[in-house]
C-alpha positions in Angstrom: -28.8 -7.9 170.4 -30.9 -5.7 168.1 -29.8 -2.2 167.3 -32.7 0.0 168.6 -32.7 3.6 167.7 -30.0 6.0 166.9 -26.4 5.4 168.0 -24.7 7.9 170.3 -22.0 10.3 168.9 -19.3 12.3 170.5 -20.6 15.8 171.4 -24.2 14.7 171.6 -26.3 16.1 174.4 -28.1 13.5 176.6 -30.6 13.7 179.5 -30.0 11.3 182.4 -33.0 9.2 183.1 -31.7 7.0 186.0 -29.6 7.4 189.0 -28.5 10.2 191.3 -28.2 12.7 188.4 -31.7 12.0 187.0 -33.0 14.9 185.0 -29.6 16.5 184.4 -28.0 17.0 181.0 -24.6 16.0 179.9 -22.4 15.7 176.8 -21.1 12.4 175.4 -17.3 12.6 175.6 -16.5 8.9 175.3 -18.0 5.9 173.5 -16.9 3.0 175.8 -18.6 0.2 173.8 -22.0 -0.5 172.3 -23.7 -0.4 175.7 -21.8 2.3 177.7 -20.9 5.9 177.2 -18.9 8.4 179.2 -20.6 11.7 179.9 -19.5 15.0 181.5 -21.0 18.4 182.0 -17.9 20.4 182.8 -19.2 21.4 186.2 -20.2 18.6 188.5 -18.8 15.9 186.2 -15.5 17.1 184.8 -13.8 15.7 181.8 -11.1 13.8 183.8 -13.8 12.2 186.0 -16.5 11.5 183.5 -19.5 9.3 184.4 -19.9 6.0 182.7 -23.6 5.4 182.0 -25.6 2.6 180.5 -27.0 3.8 177.1 -30.4 2.6 178.3 -30.3 5.0 181.2 -30.0 8.2 179.2 -32.2 9.8 176.5 -30.3 10.8 173.4 -31.2 14.3 172.4 -31.2 15.1 168.7 -28.6 17.8 169.2 -24.8 17.6 168.7 -22.6 20.4 170.2 -20.4 21.3 167.2 -17.8 23.1 169.3 -17.3 19.9 171.3 -17.2 17.7 168.2 -14.7 20.0 166.5 -12.5 20.1 169.6 -12.3 16.3 169.5 -11.5 16.3 165.8 -8.8 19.0 166.1 -7.1 18.1 169.5 -8.5 14.8 170.5 -9.8 16.2 173.8 -12.3 18.8 175.1 -12.1 21.4 178.0 -14.6 21.7 180.8 -15.3 25.3 179.7 -16.4 24.1 176.2 -18.7 21.5 177.8 -20.3 24.2 180.1 -20.7 26.5 177.1 -22.2 23.8 174.9 -24.8 22.9 177.6 -25.6 26.5 178.4 -26.2 27.3 174.8 -28.3 24.2 174.3 -30.4 24.9 177.3 -30.9 28.5 176.2 -32.3 27.3 172.9 -34.4 24.5 174.4 -35.9 25.9 177.5 -39.0 23.7 177.0 -36.9 20.7 178.1 -36.3 22.1 181.5 -38.8 21.1 184.1 -40.4 23.7 186.3 -38.4 24.4 189.4 -35.0 23.6 188.1 
Protein backbone atom coordinates (compact mmCIF):
# COMPACT_ATOMS: atom_id res chain seq x y z
CA UNK A 1 0.00 0.00 0.00
CA UNK A 2 1.33 3.45 -0.88
CA UNK A 3 2.02 6.07 1.75
CA UNK A 4 -0.30 8.93 0.89
CA UNK A 5 0.12 12.20 2.71
CA UNK A 6 1.47 13.00 6.13
CA UNK A 7 1.49 10.41 8.88
CA UNK A 8 -0.48 10.99 12.08
CA UNK A 9 1.34 11.99 15.27
CA UNK A 10 0.40 11.90 18.95
CA UNK A 11 -1.23 15.16 19.97
CA UNK A 12 -2.31 16.05 16.44
CA UNK A 13 -5.75 17.60 15.99
CA UNK A 14 -8.10 15.82 13.57
CA UNK A 15 -11.54 16.54 12.18
CA UNK A 16 -13.84 13.54 11.88
CA UNK A 17 -15.23 13.13 8.36
CA UNK A 18 -17.31 9.94 8.67
CA UNK A 19 -19.65 8.45 11.23
CA UNK A 20 -21.79 9.68 14.08
CA UNK A 21 -19.21 12.27 15.19
CA UNK A 22 -18.85 13.79 11.71
CA UNK A 23 -17.66 17.40 11.86
CA UNK A 24 -16.30 17.10 15.41
CA UNK A 25 -12.66 17.60 16.38
CA UNK A 26 -10.47 15.28 18.39
CA UNK A 27 -6.87 14.69 19.41
CA UNK A 28 -4.82 11.64 18.45
CA UNK A 29 -3.90 9.83 21.67
CA UNK A 30 -2.96 6.45 20.21
CA UNK A 31 -1.40 5.13 17.00
CA UNK A 32 -2.92 1.65 16.68
CA UNK A 33 -1.26 0.72 13.38
CA UNK A 34 -0.69 2.27 9.96
CA UNK A 35 -4.45 2.29 9.30
CA UNK A 36 -6.12 3.09 12.64
CA UNK A 37 -5.73 5.74 15.32
CA UNK A 38 -7.30 6.34 18.71
CA UNK A 39 -8.87 9.75 19.24
CA UNK A 40 -10.45 11.49 22.22
CA UNK A 41 -11.75 14.95 23.03
CA UNK A 42 -11.77 14.83 26.83
CA UNK A 43 -15.51 15.46 26.93
CA UNK A 44 -17.68 13.03 24.96
CA UNK A 45 -14.79 10.71 24.18
CA UNK A 46 -12.67 10.35 27.28
CA UNK A 47 -9.09 9.08 27.36
CA UNK A 48 -10.05 5.72 28.85
CA UNK A 49 -12.77 5.19 26.19
CA UNK A 50 -11.07 6.59 23.09
CA UNK A 51 -12.57 6.09 19.65
CA UNK A 52 -10.71 3.92 17.19
CA UNK A 53 -10.99 5.52 13.75
CA UNK A 54 -9.81 4.59 10.28
CA UNK A 55 -7.20 7.11 9.17
CA UNK A 56 -9.16 7.61 5.93
CA UNK A 57 -12.20 8.79 7.92
CA UNK A 58 -10.47 11.76 9.53
CA UNK A 59 -8.78 14.88 8.21
CA UNK A 60 -5.36 15.47 9.72
CA UNK A 61 -5.08 19.12 10.70
CA UNK A 62 -1.60 20.63 10.49
CA UNK A 63 -1.61 21.47 14.22
CA UNK A 64 -0.06 19.50 17.07
CA UNK A 65 -1.11 20.30 20.63
CA UNK A 66 2.23 20.71 22.38
CA UNK A 67 0.77 20.32 25.89
CA UNK A 68 -0.64 16.91 24.91
CA UNK A 69 2.59 15.81 23.23
CA UNK A 70 4.67 16.95 26.21
CA UNK A 71 2.37 15.10 28.59
CA UNK A 72 2.89 11.87 26.62
CA UNK A 73 6.66 12.39 26.66
CA UNK A 74 6.83 13.19 30.39
CA UNK A 75 4.27 10.79 31.87
CA UNK A 76 3.20 8.47 29.05
CA UNK A 77 -0.43 9.54 29.38
CA UNK A 78 -2.68 12.58 29.11
CA UNK A 79 -5.62 13.89 31.13
CA UNK A 80 -9.09 14.72 29.84
CA UNK A 81 -8.60 18.29 31.04
CA UNK A 82 -5.51 18.74 28.87
CA UNK A 83 -7.41 17.41 25.85
CA UNK A 84 -10.30 19.82 26.45
CA UNK A 85 -7.85 22.71 26.89
CA UNK A 86 -5.92 21.78 23.73
CA UNK A 87 -9.10 21.61 21.64
CA UNK A 88 -10.50 24.85 23.09
CA UNK A 89 -7.29 26.77 22.40
CA UNK A 90 -7.08 25.30 18.88
CA UNK A 91 -10.69 26.24 18.07
CA UNK A 92 -10.16 29.72 19.51
CA UNK A 93 -7.26 30.30 17.11
CA UNK A 94 -8.94 28.63 14.13
CA UNK A 95 -12.56 29.80 14.23
CA UNK A 96 -12.65 29.66 10.43
CA UNK A 97 -12.80 25.83 10.62
CA UNK A 98 -16.08 25.87 12.55
CA UNK A 99 -19.16 25.66 10.41
CA UNK A 100 -21.96 28.12 10.94
CA UNK A 101 -24.44 26.90 13.53
CA UNK A 102 -22.05 24.80 15.64
